[in-house]
Backbone of each chain as ProteinMPNN parsed JSONL, in Angstrom:
{"seq_chain_A": "MQLIAWIPFAGPLNSMQSIWYVLLVPLTFGIAVAYKAMRVSSLENYWRQVLLMTTQVTVGIVALGILLILFVKYLVPIL", "coords_chain_A": {"N_chain_A": [[70.176, 156.749, 160.24], [69.765, 159.193, 158.577], [67.411, 158.015, 157.701], [65.452, 158.757, 159.497], [65.342, 161.379, 160.073], [63.808, 161.734, 157.887], [61.401, 163.127, 156.126], [57.952, 162.322, 154.858], [56.605, 162.267, 152.072], [57.436, 164.913, 151.928], [60.383, 165.556, 152.037], [62.956, 164.518, 150.159], [63.403, 161.017, 149.274], [66.31, 159.623, 149.777], [67.756, 157.701, 150.511], [67.038, 156.107, 148.14], [68.765, 156.78, 146.192], [70.919, 155.353, 145.018], [69.617, 153.468, 143.964], [67.993, 154.015, 142.122], [66.613, 153.289, 139.516], [65.364, 150.793, 139.832], [62.503, 152.259, 140.421], [61.488, 152.695, 138.407], [59.526, 150.477, 137.453], [57.484, 150.763, 139.551], [56.694, 152.971, 138.414], [55.733, 152.518, 135.62], [53.47, 150.963, 136.35], [51.479, 152.53, 137.613], [51.2, 154.192, 135.289], [50.063, 152.26, 133.725], [47.996, 151.493, 135.117], [45.709, 153.491, 134.972], [46.007, 154.036, 132.212], [44.716, 151.692, 131.376], [42.25, 151.638, 132.603], [40.762, 153.646, 131.09], [41.285, 152.244, 128.281], [40.667, 149.624, 128.122], [37.586, 147.41, 126.933], [36.084, 146.26, 128.355], [35.805, 145.573, 131.618], [36.649, 143.191, 133.184], [38.953, 141.272, 132.709], [40.894, 143.17, 134.01], [43.086, 143.406, 135.994], [44.785, 141.952, 134.769], [45.581, 142.633, 132.105], [46.644, 145.015, 132.917], [48.87, 144.169, 134.415], [50.393, 142.729, 132.239], [50.771, 145.507, 130.391], [52.825, 146.891, 131.996], [55.236, 144.846, 132.211], [55.363, 144.875, 129.797], [56.124, 147.312, 129.291], [58.288, 147.678, 131.068], [60.119, 145.983, 130.269], [60.919, 146.789, 127.797], [61.776, 149.32, 128.013], [64.449, 148.351, 129.846], [65.463, 146.745, 127.464], [65.561, 148.922, 125.672], [67.639, 150.066, 126.937], [69.887, 148.378, 127.467], [70.494, 148.013, 124.566], [71.068, 150.727, 124.072], [74.08, 151.131, 126.088], [75.31, 149.016, 124.605], [75.538, 150.168, 122.055], [76.869, 152.57, 122.51], [79.396, 151.685, 124.208], [80.52, 149.638, 122.362], [79.973, 149.867, 119.862], [80.716, 152.772, 118.883], [83.505, 153.234, 119.774], [84.413, 151.632, 117.644], [83.591, 153.093, 115.247]], "CA_chain_A": [[70.23, 158.085, 161.216], [69.215, 159.481, 157.755], [65.953, 157.901, 157.449], [65.003, 159.158, 160.659], [65.133, 162.748, 159.234], [62.793, 161.812, 156.287], [59.647, 163.628, 156.372], [57.344, 161.168, 153.897], [55.791, 163.423, 151.228], [57.803, 166.561, 152.101], [61.736, 165.386, 151.784], [63.347, 163.626, 149.391], [63.869, 159.746, 149.55], [67.655, 159.824, 149.541], [68.1, 155.914, 150.486], [67.255, 155.217, 146.749], [69.527, 157.029, 145.497], [72.056, 154.477, 144.086], [68.669, 152.187, 143.289], [66.528, 155.08, 141.535], [66.067, 152.414, 138.226], [63.88, 150.264, 140.644], [61.331, 152.943, 140.422], [60.828, 152.571, 136.838], [58.159, 149.495, 137.536], [56.031, 151.249, 140.164], [55.838, 154.309, 137.399], [54.643, 151.994, 134.65], [52.566, 150.025, 137.292], [50.734, 153.778, 137.675], [50.656, 154.392, 134.048], [48.983, 151.212, 133.051], [46.878, 151.338, 135.579], [45.077, 154.823, 134.516], [45.733, 153.872, 130.895], [43.862, 150.608, 130.74], [41.092, 151.4, 132.79], [40.255, 153.47, 130.208], [41.296, 151.15, 127.223], [39.975, 147.9, 127.826], [36.07, 147.618, 126.542], [35.707, 145.641, 129.514], [37.044, 145.388, 133.157], [36.798, 141.793, 133.724], [40.502, 140.826, 132.776], [41.56, 144.24, 134.331], [44.126, 143.261, 136.486], [46.175, 141.059, 133.917], [45.869, 143.891, 131.525], [47.729, 145.974, 133.805], [50.282, 143.442, 134.702], [51.08, 142.984, 130.92], [51.334, 146.47, 130.121], [53.586, 147.19, 133.321], [55.98, 143.92, 131.754], [56.009, 144.672, 128.278], [57.037, 148.673, 128.904], [59.379, 147.663, 131.727], [60.728, 144.923, 129.283], [61.04, 147.38, 126.959], [62.341, 150.694, 128.706], [65.735, 147.738, 129.997], [65.896, 146.551, 126.415], [66.534, 149.894, 124.797], [68.842, 150.638, 127.823], [70.701, 147.526, 127.447], [70.864, 148.122, 123.387], [71.967, 152.436, 124.103], [75.097, 150.618, 126.359], [76.368, 148.522, 123.689], [75.847, 150.904, 121.062], [77.898, 153.49, 123.323], [80.359, 151.26, 125.066], [81.291, 148.737, 121.656], [80.026, 150.253, 118.241], [80.754, 154.081, 118.968], [84.439, 153.022, 119.415], [84.738, 151.017, 116.144], [83.273, 154.002, 113.979]], "C_chain_A": [[69.43, 159.4, 159.804], [68.173, 159.59, 156.973], [65.056, 158.395, 158.692], [64.463, 160.931, 160.225], [64.242, 162.761, 158.364], [61.629, 162.262, 156.62], [58.601, 162.75, 155.01], [56.562, 162.66, 153.142], [56.496, 165.007, 150.918], [59.329, 166.379, 151.624], [62.168, 164.173, 151.091], [63.687, 162.108, 149.94], [65.211, 159.054, 149.268], [68.257, 158.364, 149.365], [68.063, 155.447, 148.687], [67.868, 156.009, 145.715], [70.452, 156.439, 144.205], [71.008, 153.299, 143.401], [67.699, 152.77, 142.839], [65.968, 154.057, 140.253], [64.895, 151.141, 138.872], [62.633, 150.981, 140.696], [60.692, 152.731, 139.388], [59.522, 151.522, 137.305], [57.266, 149.994, 138.394], [55.573, 152.7, 139.025], [55.14, 153.559, 136.57], [53.429, 151.17, 135.345], [51.516, 151.281, 136.875], [50.369, 154.149, 136.243], [49.834, 153.237, 133.455], [47.771, 151.14, 133.641], [45.794, 152.338, 135.317], [45.065, 154.099, 133.191], [44.487, 153.023, 130.305], [42.349, 150.255, 131.177], [40.206, 152.692, 131.963], [40.361, 153.217, 128.159], [40.453, 149.87, 127.14], [38.068, 148.453, 127.901], [35.501, 146.684, 127.598], [36.548, 145.069, 130.79], [37.333, 143.85, 133.7], [38.242, 141.203, 133.795], [41.668, 142.264, 132.608], [43.117, 144.005, 134.617], [45.386, 142.593, 135.676], [46.366, 141.648, 132.872], [46.943, 144.664, 131.648], [48.669, 145.656, 133.898], [51.127, 143.099, 133.372], [51.813, 144.066, 130.366], [52.638, 146.509, 131.105], [55.069, 145.998, 132.828], [56.161, 144.315, 130.485], [56.421, 146.44, 128.663], [58.333, 148.875, 129.851], [60.568, 146.94, 130.699], [61.497, 145.929, 128.379], [61.871, 148.577, 126.745], [64.401, 149.741, 128.766], [66.339, 147.369, 128.875], [66.367, 147.881, 125.757], [67.84, 150.551, 125.778], [69.971, 149.899, 127.572], [71.658, 147.617, 125.355], [72.108, 149.871, 123.277], [73.742, 151.516, 124.693], [75.955, 150.22, 125.871], [76.391, 149.252, 122.52], [77.025, 152.055, 121.343], [79.312, 152.645, 123.542], [81.597, 150.299, 123.621], [80.998, 149.412, 120.313], [80.443, 151.446, 118.351], [82.543, 153.925, 118.461], [85.238, 152.286, 118.159], [84.401, 152.166, 115.01], [84.537, 155.251, 113.782]], "O_chain_A": [[68.682, 160.314, 160.151], [67.839, 160.403, 156.111], [63.833, 158.297, 158.59], [63.32, 161.384, 160.156], [63.81, 163.854, 157.996], [60.9, 161.698, 157.436], [59.215, 162.953, 153.962], [56.145, 163.706, 153.639], [56.23, 165.877, 150.089], [59.602, 167.14, 150.696], [61.816, 163.03, 151.38], [64.238, 162.023, 151.038], [65.248, 158.02, 148.6], [68.974, 157.94, 148.458], [68.844, 154.676, 148.129], [67.551, 155.934, 144.528], [70.635, 156.809, 143.045], [71.361, 152.456, 142.577], [66.561, 152.325, 142.989], [64.753, 154.118, 140.065], [63.843, 150.774, 138.351], [61.64, 150.332, 141.023], [59.471, 152.58, 139.344], [58.453, 152.107, 137.482], [56.098, 149.729, 138.11], [54.473, 153.241, 138.908], [53.921, 153.73, 136.581], [52.478, 150.809, 134.652], [50.77, 151.106, 135.912], [49.188, 154.421, 136.027], [48.919, 153.492, 132.671], [46.712, 150.848, 133.086], [44.699, 151.813, 135.518], [44.024, 153.474, 132.989], [43.677, 153.262, 129.409], [41.552, 149.416, 130.758], [38.996, 152.737, 132.188], [39.79, 153.757, 127.211], [39.787, 149.354, 126.242], [37.5, 149.345, 128.53], [34.297, 146.432, 127.538], [37.565, 144.378, 130.868], [38.178, 143.54, 134.539], [38.662, 140.704, 134.838], [42.601, 142.501, 131.84], [44.073, 144.256, 133.883], [46.59, 142.701, 135.909], [47.447, 141.341, 132.371], [47.86, 144.944, 130.875], [49.611, 146.4, 133.62], [52.356, 143.168, 133.378], [52.969, 143.995, 129.948], [53.591, 145.919, 130.595], [56.128, 146.49, 133.217], [57.267, 144.063, 130.007], [57.377, 146.732, 127.945], [59.189, 149.748, 129.701], [61.691, 147.396, 130.486], [62.718, 145.812, 128.281], [62.495, 148.871, 125.725], [65.354, 150.163, 128.112], [67.565, 147.475, 128.836], [67.515, 147.937, 125.317], [68.736, 151.308, 125.405], [71.043, 150.489, 127.436], [72.821, 147.391, 125.02], [73.211, 150.092, 122.776], [74.556, 151.284, 123.798], [77.127, 150.512, 126.111], [77.364, 149.001, 121.809], [77.905, 152.35, 120.534], [80.31, 153.073, 122.963], [82.825, 150.226, 123.669], [81.99, 149.491, 119.588], [80.964, 151.469, 117.236], [82.971, 154.264, 117.358], [86.425, 152.413, 117.858], [84.968, 152.09, 113.92], [84.47, 156.057, 112.854]]}, "seq_chain_B": "MSQSKSTQSSLRPGAAVLAWILPGLGHVAIGQTRRGFLMMFGILFLFFGGLLIGGIDVVDMKQDRLWFIAQACNGPVAFIADYFNQSMLKTADLATQARMTSLGNINSTGTLYIALGGLMNLILILDAFGGPDRGSEHRRRRESD", "coords_chain_B": {"N_chain_B": [[19.263, 152.386, 112.568], [18.662, 154.508, 114.77], [19.63, 152.863, 117.057], [22.811, 153.419, 116.176], [23.013, 156.034, 116.404], [22.723, 156.38, 119.193], [25.022, 155.247, 120.181], [26.953, 157.393, 119.438], [29.008, 159.834, 120.749], [28.632, 162.413, 122.873], [29.367, 165.52, 123.773], [30.865, 166.404, 126.725], [31.657, 168.839, 128.611], [31.478, 169.357, 131.43], [32.118, 166.943, 132.528], [34.61, 167.011, 132.023], [36.001, 169.351, 133.7], [35.358, 168.324, 136.274], [37.264, 166.296, 136.016], [39.316, 167.261, 135.737], [39.764, 168.702, 138.327], [39.574, 166.295, 140.136], [41.483, 163.782, 139.544], [39.658, 160.927, 137.454], [37.046, 161.756, 138.722], [35.135, 163.078, 136.383], [34.983, 160.527, 135.066], [33.212, 159.223, 136.704], [31.054, 160.753, 137.073], [29.952, 160.431, 135.191], [29.151, 157.753, 134.809], [30.895, 156.314, 134.599], [31.592, 154.263, 137.014], [33.71, 152.315, 138.264], [35.522, 152.487, 136.267], [36.453, 155.044, 136.725], [36.98, 155.436, 139.701], [39.343, 153.276, 139.457], [40.858, 154.897, 137.455], [41.252, 157.371, 139.419], [42.692, 156.128, 141.369], [45.3, 155.312, 139.734], [45.969, 157.895, 138.813], [46.791, 159.504, 141.318], [48.4, 157.674, 142.658], [50.812, 157.996, 141.156], [51.203, 160.726, 141.453], [51.31, 160.734, 144.378], [53.147, 159.138, 144.674], [55.461, 160.494, 143.216], [55.78, 162.845, 145.236], [56.54, 161.391, 147.483], [59.27, 160.14, 146.743], [60.755, 162.183, 145.729], [60.247, 164.159, 146.91], [58.587, 167.375, 148.662], [59.869, 169.48, 146.794], [60.033, 168.917, 143.938], [57.537, 169.785, 143.045], [57.387, 172.793, 141.563], [56.33, 175.627, 140.314], [58.193, 177.724, 139.559], [60.481, 177.793, 139.477], [60.789, 175.315, 137.745], [59.14, 175.384, 135.09], [58.492, 174.184, 132.662], [58.108, 172.071, 133.352], [56.564, 172.133, 135.405], [54.142, 172.719, 133.636], [53.077, 170.506, 132.565], [52.677, 169.067, 134.959], [50.437, 170.233, 135.776], [48.469, 169.179, 134.784], [47.49, 167.589, 136.603], [45.446, 168.452, 138.472], [44.247, 170.437, 140.988], [45.511, 169.776, 143.104], [48.215, 169.865, 142.454], [48.598, 172.326, 142.347], [48.439, 173.271, 144.716], [50.682, 171.788, 146.115], [52.721, 172.854, 144.963], [52.347, 175.243, 146.052], [52.794, 174.838, 148.883], [55.602, 173.938, 148.501], [56.49, 176.623, 147.694], [55.775, 178.179, 149.743], [57.098, 176.98, 152.253], [59.358, 175.616, 151.551], [60.967, 177.173, 150.273], [61.37, 179.567, 151.628], [62.217, 178.834, 154.222], [65.091, 177.86, 156.381], [68.569, 177.944, 155.37], [69.466, 175.169, 156.138], [67.341, 173.612, 156.172], [66.765, 173.654, 153.696], [68.353, 172.598, 152.507], [68.339, 170.064, 153.378], [66.123, 169.489, 153.149], [65.69, 169.429, 149.939], [65.536, 167.809, 146.682], [67.869, 165.99, 145.041], [69.72, 165.437, 141.71], [69.217, 161.891, 140.173], [66.52, 161.037, 142.015], [65.489, 163.198, 142.377], [64.93, 163.688, 139.852], [63.307, 161.347, 138.958], [61.199, 161.79, 140.754], [59.812, 164.164, 139.717], [59.464, 163.372, 137.164], [57.758, 161.406, 137.714], [55.019, 162.7, 138.255], [55.0, 164.742, 136.512], [54.59, 162.571, 134.542], [51.542, 161.799, 135.498], [50.453, 163.705, 135.037], [50.364, 164.173, 132.423], [49.203, 161.617, 131.527], [46.807, 162.131, 133.151], [45.943, 164.141, 131.528], [45.173, 162.814, 129.045], [42.895, 161.285, 129.959], [41.387, 163.201, 130.904], [40.597, 164.334, 128.334], [39.032, 161.872, 127.429], [36.97, 161.814, 129.05], [35.446, 164.061, 128.324], [35.002, 163.898, 125.395], [35.102, 161.135, 124.739], [34.143, 157.379, 124.08], [30.542, 156.397, 125.222], [30.761, 154.347, 127.448], [29.576, 153.065, 129.408], [26.709, 152.867, 128.39], [26.818, 151.204, 126.763], [27.212, 148.788, 127.898], [24.738, 148.839, 129.186], [23.216, 148.081, 126.951], [24.334, 145.812, 125.937], [23.868, 144.093, 128.11], [21.254, 144.436, 127.804], [19.996, 142.858, 125.781], [21.535, 140.763, 126.385]], "CA_chain_B": [[19.943, 153.883, 112.711], [18.322, 154.732, 116.218], [20.919, 152.849, 117.86], [23.85, 154.134, 115.742], [22.416, 157.425, 116.902], [22.682, 156.357, 120.684], [26.359, 155.152, 120.312], [27.697, 158.215, 119.275], [28.985, 160.442, 122.392], [28.12, 163.726, 122.92], [30.608, 166.655, 124.665], [30.921, 166.774, 128.474], [32.773, 169.823, 129.486], [31.197, 169.249, 132.729], [32.537, 166.032, 133.257], [35.979, 167.204, 131.915], [36.024, 169.955, 134.289], [35.264, 167.48, 136.944], [38.313, 165.139, 135.441], [40.64, 167.87, 136.238], [39.409, 168.855, 139.518], [40.253, 165.318, 140.875], [41.511, 162.638, 138.394], [38.654, 159.777, 137.056], [35.768, 162.368, 138.922], [34.919, 162.792, 135.413], [34.126, 159.329, 134.652], [32.381, 158.522, 137.869], [30.034, 161.418, 136.977], [28.642, 160.149, 133.519], [28.357, 156.453, 135.622], [31.49, 155.0, 134.616], [32.503, 154.425, 138.299], [34.923, 151.264, 138.675], [36.594, 152.803, 135.784], [37.046, 156.025, 137.113], [37.672, 155.24, 140.744], [40.752, 153.099, 138.906], [41.777, 155.756, 137.0], [42.004, 157.652, 140.367], [44.114, 155.249, 141.513], [46.188, 155.176, 139.1], [46.75, 159.38, 138.814], [47.09, 159.813, 142.587], [49.846, 156.829, 142.461], [51.924, 158.404, 140.546], [51.3, 161.971, 142.144], [51.807, 160.637, 145.746], [54.845, 158.157, 144.529], [56.437, 161.484, 143.234], [56.152, 163.452, 146.289], [57.337, 160.404, 148.358], [60.39, 159.737, 146.264], [61.252, 163.379, 145.786], [59.569, 165.004, 148.163], [57.74, 168.673, 147.858], [60.743, 170.121, 146.12], [59.901, 168.252, 142.803], [56.522, 170.454, 142.53], [58.102, 173.968, 141.695], [55.861, 176.38, 139.347], [58.608, 178.919, 139.527], [62.203, 176.905, 138.505], [60.593, 173.926, 136.849], [58.082, 175.962, 134.642], [57.87, 173.633, 131.604], [57.964, 170.302, 133.866], [54.857, 172.557, 135.796], [52.964, 172.774, 132.714], [53.052, 168.604, 132.441], [52.051, 168.386, 136.266], [49.544, 170.942, 136.205], [47.096, 168.605, 134.599], [46.906, 166.448, 137.751], [44.684, 169.482, 138.961], [44.441, 171.375, 142.203], [46.622, 169.247, 143.916], [49.794, 169.991, 141.876], [49.028, 173.759, 142.339], [48.67, 173.113, 146.396], [51.811, 170.937, 146.25], [53.43, 173.788, 144.505], [52.034, 176.389, 147.269], [53.754, 174.07, 150.339], [56.946, 173.921, 148.064], [57.194, 177.955, 147.413], [55.596, 178.834, 150.864], [57.475, 176.544, 153.672], [60.286, 175.215, 151.714], [61.858, 178.02, 149.586], [61.358, 180.528, 152.717], [62.976, 178.072, 154.899], [66.742, 178.241, 156.384], [69.108, 177.268, 154.112], [70.134, 174.093, 156.505], [66.409, 173.12, 156.17], [66.502, 173.868, 152.331], [69.773, 171.621, 151.961], [67.814, 168.826, 153.818], [64.348, 168.661, 152.224], [65.576, 169.46, 148.492], [65.832, 166.376, 146.09], [69.029, 166.17, 144.15], [70.321, 164.097, 141.194], [68.297, 161.196, 139.838], [65.537, 161.18, 142.875], [64.743, 165.049, 141.7], [64.329, 163.556, 138.352], [62.789, 160.413, 138.899], [60.177, 161.886, 141.474], [59.66, 164.891, 138.793], [58.774, 162.548, 135.913], [56.582, 160.645, 138.033], [54.3, 163.617, 138.697], [54.605, 164.957, 135.252], [53.685, 162.006, 133.64], [50.41, 161.288, 135.981], [49.846, 164.842, 134.523], [49.579, 164.01, 131.01], [47.996, 160.526, 131.758], [45.217, 162.683, 133.44], [45.188, 164.999, 130.439], [44.335, 162.108, 128.349], [41.9, 160.922, 130.648], [40.201, 164.561, 130.678], [40.133, 164.395, 126.714], [38.26, 161.065, 127.316], [35.543, 162.553, 129.881], [35.009, 165.117, 127.671], [34.18, 163.315, 124.318], [35.238, 159.384, 124.907], [32.625, 156.437, 124.285], [29.655, 156.548, 126.554], [30.74, 152.738, 127.984], [27.761, 153.118, 130.777], [25.103, 152.442, 128.248], [26.913, 150.316, 125.857], [27.058, 147.52, 128.872], [23.355, 148.648, 129.749], [22.479, 147.859, 125.928], [24.684, 144.516, 125.762], [22.766, 143.326, 128.949], [19.521, 144.248, 127.783], [20.126, 142.653, 124.611], [21.166, 139.174, 126.51]], "C_chain_B": [[19.795, 153.993, 114.01], [19.444, 154.349, 117.025], [22.318, 153.224, 117.448], [23.853, 155.206, 116.525], [23.2, 157.533, 118.385], [24.09, 156.091, 120.961], [27.698, 156.112, 120.013], [27.613, 158.744, 120.556], [29.218, 161.793, 122.106], [29.373, 164.263, 123.906], [29.868, 166.617, 125.64], [31.432, 167.533, 128.84], [32.664, 169.781, 130.979], [32.088, 168.127, 133.851], [34.406, 165.918, 133.122], [36.561, 168.332, 132.876], [36.386, 168.985, 136.039], [36.748, 166.578, 136.953], [39.579, 165.757, 136.38], [40.423, 168.143, 137.855], [39.89, 167.585, 140.443], [39.858, 163.961, 139.775], [40.417, 161.402, 138.649], [37.17, 160.409, 138.058], [34.539, 162.456, 138.046], [34.179, 161.445, 135.19], [33.172, 158.845, 135.495], [30.845, 159.829, 137.728], [29.305, 161.17, 135.716], [28.593, 158.613, 133.642], [29.355, 155.391, 134.919], [32.448, 154.747, 135.683], [33.346, 153.822, 138.333], [35.968, 151.795, 137.759], [37.511, 154.246, 136.292], [37.467, 156.153, 138.537], [39.291, 154.446, 140.546], [41.682, 153.929, 138.008], [42.578, 156.875, 138.179], [42.703, 157.37, 141.295], [45.262, 155.316, 140.917], [47.061, 156.66, 139.035], [47.34, 159.417, 140.098], [47.923, 159.028, 143.22], [51.103, 157.61, 142.238], [52.219, 159.613, 141.08], [51.721, 161.624, 143.393], [53.026, 160.138, 145.574], [55.9, 159.435, 144.208], [56.799, 162.208, 143.783], [56.777, 162.443, 146.817], [58.64, 160.205, 148.081], [61.425, 161.19, 146.061], [61.077, 164.331, 146.289], [58.692, 166.874, 147.295], [58.33, 169.389, 147.014], [60.398, 169.515, 144.376], [58.515, 168.916, 141.549], [56.756, 171.871, 142.031], [57.704, 174.34, 140.182], [57.406, 177.345, 138.95], [60.126, 178.494, 138.51], [61.8, 175.724, 137.712], [59.335, 174.652, 136.011], [57.864, 174.858, 133.527], [57.307, 171.962, 132.532], [56.441, 170.6, 134.824], [53.732, 172.229, 134.618], [51.918, 171.242, 132.613], [52.019, 168.577, 133.922], [50.904, 169.115, 136.58], [47.688, 170.253, 135.904], [46.618, 167.44, 135.381], [46.01, 166.916, 138.574], [45.047, 170.088, 139.93], [45.633, 171.025, 143.014], [48.003, 169.776, 143.654], [49.746, 171.376, 142.002], [49.061, 173.985, 144.056], [49.709, 172.262, 146.889], [52.46, 172.336, 146.092], [52.946, 175.15, 145.756], [52.614, 175.98, 148.626], [55.328, 174.316, 150.067], [57.452, 176.292, 148.351], [56.646, 178.727, 148.683], [56.536, 178.479, 152.029], [58.669, 176.298, 152.642], [61.119, 176.471, 151.203], [61.867, 179.151, 150.325], [61.946, 179.946, 153.885], [64.579, 178.264, 155.227], [67.386, 177.543, 155.53], [69.494, 175.606, 154.421], [68.883, 173.223, 156.194], [66.043, 172.772, 154.192], [67.378, 172.965, 151.714], [68.979, 170.494, 152.013], [67.108, 168.355, 153.485], [64.412, 168.881, 150.613], [66.569, 168.368, 148.021], [67.014, 166.914, 145.286], [69.513, 164.844, 143.221], [69.39, 163.385, 140.717], [67.24, 160.815, 140.612], [64.935, 162.49, 142.49], [64.198, 164.141, 140.413], [63.154, 162.57, 138.345], [61.312, 160.781, 139.714], [59.428, 163.31, 140.401], [58.843, 164.507, 137.752], [57.507, 161.632, 136.274], [54.875, 161.327, 138.299], [53.66, 164.301, 137.417], [53.677, 163.747, 134.164], [51.992, 161.486, 133.971], [49.756, 162.625, 135.282], [49.168, 164.736, 133.482], [49.027, 162.682, 130.451], [46.78, 161.253, 131.641], [44.465, 163.776, 132.437], [44.611, 164.2, 129.288], [43.16, 161.169, 128.847], [40.71, 162.284, 130.684], [39.641, 164.45, 129.158], [39.222, 163.162, 127.009], [36.936, 161.249, 127.804], [35.12, 163.06, 128.676], [34.133, 164.944, 126.16], [34.688, 161.559, 123.841], [33.704, 158.736, 124.644], [31.88, 156.6, 125.466], [29.623, 154.507, 126.824], [29.49, 152.527, 128.595], [26.817, 152.625, 130.117], [25.548, 151.545, 127.126], [26.828, 148.608, 126.919], [25.613, 147.577, 128.935], [23.177, 147.948, 128.544], [22.818, 146.253, 125.527], [23.618, 143.328, 127.12], [21.639, 143.343, 128.857], [19.351, 142.747, 126.617], [20.373, 141.027, 124.927], [20.021, 139.171, 127.277]], "O_chain_B": [[20.766, 153.599, 114.656], [20.156, 155.164, 117.613], [23.101, 153.37, 118.387], [24.74, 155.316, 117.372], [24.006, 158.403, 118.715], [24.529, 156.646, 121.969], [28.893, 155.876, 120.193], [26.734, 158.493, 121.381], [29.927, 162.215, 121.192], [30.119, 163.567, 124.595], [28.643, 166.728, 125.687], [32.054, 167.127, 129.822], [33.6, 170.112, 131.707], [32.485, 168.183, 135.015], [35.204, 165.198, 133.723], [37.791, 168.293, 132.893], [37.417, 169.053, 136.71], [37.217, 166.255, 138.044], [40.361, 165.272, 137.198], [41.229, 167.537, 138.561], [40.56, 167.835, 141.445], [38.826, 163.418, 139.38], [40.263, 160.924, 139.773], [36.23, 159.62, 138.161], [33.389, 162.172, 138.38], [32.953, 161.338, 135.147], [32.313, 158.07, 135.074], [29.777, 159.63, 138.307], [28.241, 161.671, 135.355], [28.049, 158.03, 132.704], [29.104, 154.213, 134.664], [33.668, 154.878, 135.589], [34.337, 154.54, 138.468], [37.148, 151.722, 138.102], [38.724, 154.455, 136.26], [38.352, 156.988, 138.725], [40.263, 154.8, 141.213], [42.888, 153.753, 137.833], [43.757, 157.226, 138.153], [43.302, 158.166, 142.018], [46.286, 155.384, 141.596], [48.283, 156.764, 139.138], [48.569, 159.359, 140.061], [48.332, 159.413, 144.316], [52.093, 157.78, 142.951], [53.415, 159.826, 141.278], [52.716, 162.28, 143.702], [53.98, 160.58, 146.215], [56.991, 159.483, 144.776], [57.902, 162.679, 143.509], [57.978, 162.577, 146.581], [59.365, 160.064, 149.066], [62.643, 161.18, 146.235], [61.724, 165.368, 146.143], [58.424, 167.278, 146.163], [57.598, 170.077, 146.302], [60.925, 170.336, 143.624], [58.347, 168.818, 140.333], [55.627, 172.319, 142.23], [58.208, 173.87, 139.162], [57.513, 177.574, 137.745], [60.558, 178.786, 137.395], [62.654, 175.202, 136.996], [58.282, 174.298, 136.541], [56.665, 174.581, 133.523], [56.425, 171.135, 132.297], [55.52, 169.799, 134.988], [52.687, 171.596, 134.77], [50.709, 171.01, 132.597], [50.863, 168.155, 133.94], [50.28, 168.777, 137.585], [46.555, 170.49, 136.32], [45.759, 166.606, 135.096], [45.59, 166.159, 139.448], [46.235, 170.41, 139.954], [46.499, 171.774, 143.466], [48.798, 170.072, 144.546], [50.836, 171.907, 141.792], [49.739, 174.893, 144.537], [49.68, 171.972, 148.085], [52.722, 172.954, 147.124], [53.852, 175.935, 146.037], [52.886, 176.864, 149.439], [56.145, 174.714, 150.897], [58.347, 176.897, 148.941], [56.997, 179.903, 148.773], [56.856, 179.383, 152.8], [59.415, 177.215, 152.986], [62.083, 176.73, 151.923], [62.454, 180.045, 149.715], [62.225, 180.812, 154.715], [65.29, 178.794, 154.373], [66.882, 176.586, 154.941], [69.761, 174.82, 153.513], [69.157, 172.054, 155.924], [65.316, 171.929, 153.667], [67.226, 172.575, 150.556], [68.79, 169.849, 150.982], [66.994, 167.137, 153.351], [63.417, 168.6, 149.945], [67.675, 168.026, 148.44], [67.111, 168.089, 144.93], [69.67, 163.689, 143.617], [68.351, 164.043, 140.67], [66.626, 159.979, 139.948], [63.717, 162.58, 142.336], [62.995, 164.036, 140.171], [62.101, 162.891, 137.794], [60.316, 160.139, 139.379], [58.2, 163.279, 140.487], [57.792, 165.052, 137.418], [56.597, 161.24, 135.543], [53.847, 160.673, 138.476], [52.464, 164.459, 137.17], [52.699, 163.87, 133.426], [51.278, 160.956, 133.12], [48.562, 162.583, 134.986], [47.974, 164.976, 133.299], [48.537, 162.534, 129.332], [45.957, 161.25, 130.726], [43.301, 164.172, 132.369], [43.718, 164.682, 128.59], [42.592, 160.387, 128.084], [39.492, 162.229, 130.515], [38.444, 164.477, 128.87], [38.117, 163.603, 126.695], [35.922, 160.937, 127.179], [34.364, 162.37, 127.991], [33.098, 165.513, 125.813], [34.561, 161.034, 122.735], [32.591, 159.22, 124.85], [32.379, 156.885, 126.554], [28.766, 153.691, 126.487], [28.55, 151.842, 128.193], [25.968, 151.965, 130.717], [24.626, 151.068, 126.464], [26.398, 147.538, 126.487], [25.04, 146.5, 128.77], [22.879, 146.798, 128.867], [21.995, 145.516, 124.985], [22.988, 142.278, 126.989], [20.869, 142.618, 129.487], [18.594, 141.799, 126.826], [19.846, 140.129, 124.27], [19.473, 138.107, 127.564]]}, "name": "protein", "num_of_chains": 2, "seq": "MQLIAWIPFAGPLNSMQSIWYVLLVPLTFGIAVAYKAMRVSSLENYWRQVLLMTTQVTVGIVALGILLILFVKYLVPILMSQSKSTQSSLRPGAAVLAWILPGLGHVAIGQTRRGFLMMFGILFLFFGGLLIGGIDVVDMKQDRLWFIAQACNGPVAFIADYFNQSMLKTADLATQARMTSLGNINSTGTLYIALGGLMNLILILDAFGGPDRGSEHRRRRESD"}
């Protein structure tokens, strides 16, 4: 019912509220598409480079998130 | 000597203005057509992705001024989105405002998409303004082949 009331590009996509972290992947993809279009010297392996950068940034942010959880949950109580 | 002189990039203020008006258009104008369209796809993907996630409420010149400075680098499209937000959403009745206003993580994510798209476009504007002339590099490579 909530989805029927949704107007694309005008109203918020509230159905993603609980899984907002999934939206990190298209965000890094968009940044990689624009950045690699400027950065690579040849466009021959462009999409491979985009995929690589998307993966690297996503994995990097997830790793930082895990490190932060470990720090807050386990290291801070010890200190 | 003449070759090293030709590899130097000259400043292109017209291309920078075009790059702000529509992301990627500056590169298209200086002959880097494919790069320009890929940049356009990337920036507009982030902009419309942000609107799709957070709705029109995520572009707000009055309430989120600092975020809007970054979002404004997307070009006139950000000002058009803000115009629709101020003239349609902010003047609507309370029930509509409550339904159309994004909250929490969805608001943050939508705002972030458009702001990062704007900052990315700022880099592309600077590249269109004074970046290397990649088109002529390709031409030279082809000629030498």
